[in-house]
C-alpha positions in Angstrom: -26.4 4.1 10.2 -23.7 2.9 7.7 -20.1 4.3 7.7 -18.2 4.6 4.5 -14.2 5.1 4.2 -13.2 6.9 0.9 -10.0 7.3 -0.4 -9.1 9.7 -2.9 -5.8 10.1 -4.9 -4.6 11.3 -8.2 -4.4 9.3 -11.2 -1.3 7.4 -11.8 -0.3 9.8 -15.0 -0.9 13.0 -12.9 2.4 14.4 -11.2 2.0 14.1 -7.5 4.4 17.0 -6.0 3.2 16.4 -2.4 4.1 12.9 -2.7 7.7 13.5 -3.9 8.4 16.2 -1.4 7.1 13.6 1.5 9.2 11.0 -0.1 12.4 13.1 -0.1 11.6 14.1 3.3 11.4 10.6 4.5 14.6 9.7 2.8 16.3 12.4 4.2 15.2 11.5 7.8 16.8 8.1 7.4 14.5 5.9 5.7 16.5 5.2 2.4 14.5 2.4 1.3 11.3 4.3 0.3 11.0 4.6 -3.4 8.1 6.7 -3.9 4.9 8.0 -2.3 1.5 9.0 -3.5 -0.4 11.4 -1.4 -4.2 11.3 -1.2 -7.3 12.1 1.1 -9.1 10.1 3.4 -12.9 10.5 4.4 -14.9 8.7 7.1 -18.6 9.6 6.2 -21.6 8.4 8.5 -25.0 7.9 6.6 -28.2 7.9 8.7 -29.7 5.2 6.4 -29.6 1.5 6.8 -30.1 0.9 2.9 -26.6 -0.1 1.6 -27.7 0.2 -2.2 -28.9 4.1 -1.4 -25.7 4.6 0.3 -23.6 3.2 -2.5 -25.4 5.5 -5.1 -24.6 8.3 -2.8 -21.1 7.9 -2.2 -20.6 7.6 -6.0 -22.3 10.9 -6.5 -20.2 12.6 -3.6 -17.0 11.5 -4.9 -17.9 12.6 -8.6 -19.5 15.9 -7.2 -17.7 16.9 -4.1 -14.7 14.8 -2.7 -12.8 14.3 -6.1 -12.1 16.1 -9.4 -12.7 13.1 -11.6 -10.6 14.7 -14.3 -7.4 14.0 -12.3 -8.3 12.2 -9.2 -9.9 8.3 -8.7 -11.3 7.0 -5.8 -12.3 4.2 -3.8 -14.4 3.1 -1.1 -15.4 0.4 1.4 -18.5 0.1 4.0 -16.9 -0.3 7.5 -18.3 -2.8 9.6 -20.4 -1.2 12.6 
């Protein structure tokens, strides 16, 4: 079994309204050194395969087709040690 951690986030030139609201809230809560926040999504995916190359291909396909909107989001992923 292989476990992958995927992070999806808005591309840098896309306005992140959620991140702005979070930044304002944490500053108001007493953390004035916070300059900005970018929000994102995190996924932990377990694969039944032990073929790392196969899993890597599948992760890229999942990101493009289901986990992210490639027009406005980018992603990165890592294989977690098991």
